[in-house]
C-alpha distance (Angstrom), angle and dihedral (degrees) to the residues before:
residue distance angle dihedral
M1 . . .
V2 3.80 . .
V3 3.77 115.8 .
N4 3.80 113.6 -137.9
L5 3.79 97.6 -142.6
R6 3.80 94.9 -169.0
E7 3.82 92.6 62.4
F8 3.79 91.1 60.1
Y9 3.76 106.2 20.0
I10 3.81 103.1 48.1
P11 3.86 96.7 52.5
A12 3.81 89.9 44.5
L13 3.80 90.8 50.4
I14 3.80 91.2 49.7
I15 3.82 89.2 52.9
S16 3.82 89.9 48.3
V17 3.80 92.9 50.8
I18 3.82 92.8 47.9
I19 3.81 92.4 49.9
G20 3.81 91.3 43.6
Y21 3.80 94.6 52.3
Q22 3.81 90.1 46.6
I23 3.80 88.4 54.7
S24 3.80 91.9 49.0
I25 3.81 92.9 48.0
Y26 3.79 91.7 46.8
F27 3.81 92.2 50.8
L28 3.81 89.5 52.1
Y29 3.81 91.8 43.9
Q30 3.80 91.3 52.5
Y31 3.81 90.9 47.9
N32 3.81 92.0 50.6
K33 3.83 90.7 45.3
Y34 3.81 92.4 60.6
K35 3.81 97.5 30.1
N36 3.81 94.4 102.9
E37 3.81 90.7 55.2
N38 3.83 88.0 72.1
I39 3.80 92.0 -137.0
D40 3.79 102.0 154.4
L41 3.80 96.8 -157.3
N42 3.81 89.6 67.3
A43 3.81 85.8 77.5
I44 3.80 86.0 84.0
L45 3.82 87.3 71.2
L46 3.81 88.7 55.1
A47 3.81 90.3 49.2
Y48 3.80 92.7 51.8
G49 3.80 92.5 43.7
I50 3.81 93.1 54.4
L51 3.81 92.3 41.8
F52 3.79 92.2 53.9
G53 3.80 94.9 40.3
L54 3.80 95.4 52.2
T55 3.80 94.6 38.8
L56 3.81 91.7 51.4
S57 3.80 89.9 47.8
G58 3.79 89.7 54.8
F59 3.79 90.0 45.6
L60 3.81 91.6 51.6
I61 3.81 91.7 49.5
R62 3.81 89.6 49.7
V63 3.81 92.0 53.3
I64 3.81 93.3 48.2
N65 3.79 89.3 45.2
L66 3.80 95.7 51.6
Y67 3.78 99.0 42.7
W68 3.81 104.0 33.4
I69 3.82 111.5 15.9
K70 3.82 104.3 40.6
A71 3.79 95.5 66.8
F72 3.83 94.4 49.7
N73 3.80 109.3 34.4
L74 3.80 119.2 19.0
Q75 3.81 94.3 -178.2
F76 3.80 92.5 54.0
F77 3.81 88.6 44.0
N78 3.82 90.5 57.7
F79 3.81 91.0 48.3
L80 3.82 92.8 51.6
T81 3.81 91.1 45.9
R82 3.79 89.9 57.2
L83 3.79 89.9 44.5
T84 3.83 92.0 56.9
F85 3.81 90.6 55.7
I86 3.81 91.8 46.3
I87 3.82 90.2 52.3
L88 3.82 91.4 47.3
Y89 3.80 93.8 50.6
S90 3.81 91.0 43.9
A91 3.82 89.5 54.0
L92 3.80 90.4 52.8
M93 3.81 91.8 46.3
V94 3.82 92.7 52.3
F95 3.81 90.8 47.1
F96 3.82 92.9 53.9
I97 3.81 92.5 44.0
I98 3.83 90.3 55.8
I99 3.81 95.9 46.5
S100 3.81 90.7 47.0
R101 3.79 89.8 71.3
K102 3.80 121.2 111.4
P103 3.86 99.0 -93.5
F104 3.83 90.6 60.9
Q105 3.79 99.5 42.5
E106 3.80 93.0 103.0
F107 3.82 89.3 58.7
I108 3.78 101.5 44.6
N109 3.80 132.3 32.2
L110 3.81 113.2 -119.5
K111 3.81 91.3 -144.2
L112 3.78 88.0 56.2
T113 3.80 92.7 51.7
K114 3.82 91.1 48.5
F115 3.80 88.1 52.7
T116 3.82 87.8 49.8
Y117 3.82 90.5 53.8
I118 3.82 89.6 55.4
I119 3.81 92.5 49.6
I120 3.80 92.4 49.4
I121 3.82 92.1 47.4
I122 3.82 90.1 51.0
S123 3.80 89.0 50.2
L124 3.82 90.6 50.2
F125 3.82 89.8 53.7
S126 3.80 90.0 48.5
V127 3.82 88.6 56.2
L128 3.80 89.8 54.9
L129 3.82 98.6 40.4
L130 3.82 107.1 33.2
E131 3.77 133.3 62.4
I132 3.82 109.5 -104.1
E133 3.81 93.0 -135.4
T134 3.83 95.6 56.6
I135 3.80 123.3 108.0
L136 3.83 90.3 -127.0
F137 3.80 91.9 58.4
S138 3.81 90.3 45.8
I139 3.81 90.8 53.6
I140 3.82 93.3 47.3
S141 3.79 92.3 46.4
G142 3.81 94.8 44.9
L143 3.80 94.6 48.2
T144 3.81 92.9 44.9
L145 3.79 93.8 50.9
L146 3.81 92.9 43.0
Y147 3.82 90.7 51.3
C148 3.82 95.0 45.3
Y149 3.79 95.5 46.0
S150 3.82 91.0 45.7
L151 3.81 89.9 52.9
I152 3.81 91.2 47.9
S153 3.82 89.5 50.0
Y154 3.81 90.5 49.6
F155 3.81 90.2 49.9
Q156 3.80 91.2 48.8
R157 3.79 92.9 50.3
K158 3.81 91.4 52.8
I159 3.81 90.4 50.2
I160 3.81 91.4 48.3
K161 3.80 92.0 48.3
L162 3.81 91.3 57.5
S163 3.81 94.7 42.3
T164 3.78 125.6 88.9
G165 3.79 141.2 -161.6
N166 3.78 120.7 -9.1
I167 3.82 96.0 -1.3
K168 3.81 90.9 53.4
K169 3.82 90.7 53.1
R170 3.81 91.3 48.2
L171 3.80 93.0 48.0
N172 3.80 90.6 50.6
F173 3.81 89.4 54.9
I174 3.82 90.0 49.6
F175 3.81 91.5 47.0
I176 3.82 94.3 51.4
G177 3.80 90.6 45.4
M178 3.80 92.6 51.5
I179 3.80 91.4 49.0
L180 3.82 89.0 54.8
C181 3.82 91.7 47.5
V182 3.81 91.2 50.3
L183 3.82 90.0 47.5
Q184 3.79 88.5 54.0
H185 3.80 89.9 53.4
F186 3.81 92.4 54.9
I187 3.83 91.6 46.5
G188 3.79 105.1 39.3
G189 3.81 103.0 14.7
Y190 3.79 122.8 122.0
I191 3.82 96.2 -96.0
P192 3.85 98.9 49.1
S193 3.80 97.7 37.8
Y194 3.83 102.9 34.0
V195 3.82 103.9 27.0
L196 3.81 111.6 25.3
F197 3.81 104.0 27.4
T198 3.80 105.6 20.5
E199 3.81 93.3 152.4
Y200 3.82 89.6 61.1
S201 3.80 95.5 41.6
D202 3.79 96.7 116.3
M203 3.78 93.6 47.6
L204 3.82 92.7 47.4
Q205 3.79 90.7 51.0
L206 3.80 92.2 48.8
I207 3.81 89.9 52.4
S208 3.79 97.4 43.0
V209 3.81 100.9 48.3
P210 3.85 97.4 65.3
I211 3.81 89.5 45.3
F212 3.80 89.8 52.6
I213 3.81 94.0 48.7
I214 3.83 92.7 47.9
G215 3.81 89.6 48.8
L216 3.80 92.2 51.2
L217 3.81 91.6 48.1
M218 3.82 90.1 51.8
I219 3.80 90.0 52.2
F220 3.79 91.3 47.2
L221 3.84 90.3 53.2
G222 3.79 88.3 51.2
I223 3.80 98.0 48.8
Y224 3.83 97.6 39.6
K225 3.82 107.8 110.4
F226 3.80 89.6 -7.6
P227 3.83 109.5 -174.4
A228 3.80 124.7 -127.5
F229 3.80 110.8 -70.9
L230 3.81 97.4 -122.5
E231 3.79 125.5 -171.5
F232 3.78 116.5 -73.3
R233 3.82 117.6 -94.1
W234 3.81 91.9 7.8
K235 3.81 90.0 135.6
D236 3.82 90.8 60.2
H237 3.80 90.0 65.9
L238 3.81 98.0 52.7
F239 3.80 114.4 112.2
S240 3.78 111.3 166.8
F241 3.78 143.7 -26.2
L242 3.81 125.8 -141.2
I243 3.78 136.6 -175.7
I244 3.81 115.2 -155.6
N245 3.79 128.1 -163.1
R246 3.81 100.2 -139.8
K247 3.80 91.7 -162.7
K248 3.80 92.6 64.6
F249 3.82 101.0 20.9
K250 3.79 87.0 -122.3
I251 3.83 134.5 139.9
I252 3.80 107.7 -126.2
Y253 3.80 97.6 176.5
N254 3.80 137.6 14.5
F255 3.79 135.5 178.1
N256 3.80 124.8 -166.7
F257 3.81 110.5 -151.9
K258 3.80 93.1 -170.1
R259 3.79 90.8 52.7
N260 3.79 91.0 52.6
K261 3.79 93.4 45.2
Y262 3.77 94.4 54.3
K263 3.79 99.9 28.8
D264 3.81 92.0 117.6
E265 3.80 91.4 54.9
I266 3.81 98.4 51.5
G267 3.79 134.1 53.1
E268 3.79 130.6 -112.3
E269 3.80 92.3 -99.2
N270 3.78 91.4 55.4
L271 3.80 90.3 49.1
I272 3.81 89.0 62.4
K273 3.81 91.0 48.9
S274 3.78 90.0 48.3
R275 3.81 91.4 53.2
R276 3.81 91.2 50.6
K277 3.79 90.3 48.8
A278 3.81 90.5 52.8
L279 3.79 90.2 52.4
F280 3.79 91.6 48.0
L281 3.78 92.9 51.2
S282 3.76 92.5 47.3
T283 3.79 97.2 47.0
G284 3.79 98.6 31.2
I285 3.79 106.3 44.6
F286 3.81 90.5 33.6
A287 3.80 110.6 35.3
I288 3.80 112.5 -142.9
D289 3.80 94.7 -134.4
D290 3.82 90.7 54.5
I291 3.79 91.0 48.6
V292 3.80 91.8 50.2
S293 3.79 93.0 49.6
I294 3.80 92.3 52.1
I295 3.79 96.4 48.3
T296 3.82 93.1 42.0
N297 3.80 91.6 59.2
S298 3.79 93.7 51.9
S299 3.80 137.5 66.8
S300 3.79 112.7 -76.2
N301 3.81 89.9 -133.2
Q302 3.78 94.8 55.9
I303 3.79 124.8 85.2
Q304 3.79 113.7 -131.9
K305 3.80 128.5 -159.4
I306 3.78 135.1 -149.5
K307 3.80 118.6 -167.8
Q308 3.79 120.4 -155.9
G309 3.79 115.6 172.2
S310 3.80 108.8 -58.0
L311 3.82 93.0 -15.7
I312 3.80 129.1 86.9
L313 3.79 127.4 -165.6
F314 3.82 118.4 -153.7
M315 3.82 114.0 -160.9
I316 3.78 137.5 -174.4
N317 3.81 134.7 166.7
G318 3.79 125.6 -121.7
E319 3.78 120.8 -94.9
D320 3.83 124.2 -92.2
S321 3.82 112.3 -42.3
L322 3.81 90.8 10.3
N323 3.79 94.8 59.9
F324 3.82 89.5 116.6
L325 3.82 85.6 77.6
M326 3.77 120.6 86.1
Y327 3.79 122.1 -158.9
C328 3.80 115.5 -154.5
L329 3.80 128.7 -172.2
L330 3.81 118.5 -167.4
V331 3.82 115.3 -156.0
D332 3.79 138.6 157.5
K333 3.82 98.8 -134.4
D334 3.81 133.7 48.4
M335 3.83 107.3 -120.3
I336 3.80 131.6 159.2
S337 3.80 90.3 -133.7
F338 3.81 91.2 71.7
N339 3.82 91.1 65.8
Y340 3.79 90.7 58.6
F341 3.81 93.6 41.7
L342 3.80 93.8 50.6
R343 3.81 91.8 51.5
Q344 3.78 90.1 49.0
V345 3.80 92.2 51.5
R346 3.81 91.5 47.8
D347 3.79 93.4 49.0
N348 3.80 92.2 48.3
F349 3.80 93.3 47.9
E350 3.80 94.4 49.2
R351 3.79 92.1 45.4
M352 3.82 91.9 52.1
Y353 3.82 98.6 43.1
K354 3.80 104.7 24.0
N355 3.80 96.7 124.6
I356 3.80 93.3 44.0
L357 3.80 92.8 47.8
K358 3.79 92.0 56.0
N359 3.83 87.8 61.9
I360 3.79 97.6 35.1
D361 3.81 93.6 131.2
I362 3.81 91.6 72.0
L363 3.81 94.1 57.6
K364 3.82 91.8 83.0
G365 3.78 100.6 -158.9
N366 3.79 99.8 -34.9
E367 3.79 94.7 105.1
N368 3.80 97.4 108.5
K369 3.79 92.5 52.8
L370 3.79 93.0 45.1
F371 3.80 95.5 48.8
S372 3.82 96.2 41.4
N373 3.82 90.1 101.2
F374 3.79 88.1 67.8
D375 3.82 87.2 78.1
K376 3.80 87.6 82.0
A377 3.79 92.2 54.5
I378 3.81 91.5 52.0
L379 3.80 91.8 47.7
K380 3.79 89.1 52.6
L381 3.81 91.3 52.7
I382 3.81 91.9 53.5
E383 3.81 96.7 44.4
């Protein structure tokens, strides 16, 4: 029985390309979404977006080339074949250039990336100077791709190891998906299926396509609603969060991150002491009247900081009609991520309690009890 590859392969490839471009666009969308937060690690989203976009473009050209161009114009077919490899190597080069920037230097050795540049440049010259169908080109291409993808996998594993919570889960999905996509390349790519094992080409394609689609779906699950890529270990430096009613110089809500982190290791009695300690630190080291005076004299949209010894207090007013509220985050390290986190907490709080906050004066001291459910929202933000 003769298998008509087009009936299965072409629709599957179209699905793969659509999913792949969606992934690329979503990576770039997520990067642009958090770009103004000035969190340098978000550049990894840009790196992945470009890598996927260019790689899928090369993949699409390869498909068109093999199934529509080859039979009509062999010279143009050879040109497009070289072009697909140039696009692939260019995608890898851009990826390594982006992750060689300062924020990623603790995860990847700069000497190693410089060596990678040389390997990719050599491979680009081989595309221009060698015949694609030769064994020498196959060896150069195979070793280059194996080295580059191994280095990307190593980089990903280091990032995952330092990540926590929701981001760690998402990165694991992306990692598994990329491994499957790379596996597809070494099974059904141009070199294995059309140069080295041409007699098994159909079978290799039939095996590789489902692997590729599953890999892309795994990546899509990972990137969908991907949170801001905040600095590593930022959660370890959180101390407490306070909301102050500036009209009455009164704390209406507080959350102790250290209490929550170690709540399983201490008893209920110590939890009460811990809460009192958090209040003492917040109102003693940083006097409320001083905090109010600083934030009142600044723009309500700008986060202000007060440094006192090893502690730092980030502050921002409420939005619009709720600008009588002051949101304060106490930490022990100055990190850009806290600006983003504090805005997120403020926006969530005002969205949940907007109607109540407009009539806060009638609560008469019951604010802490009323807003205690907001603990869950904070815990969700630091997952």
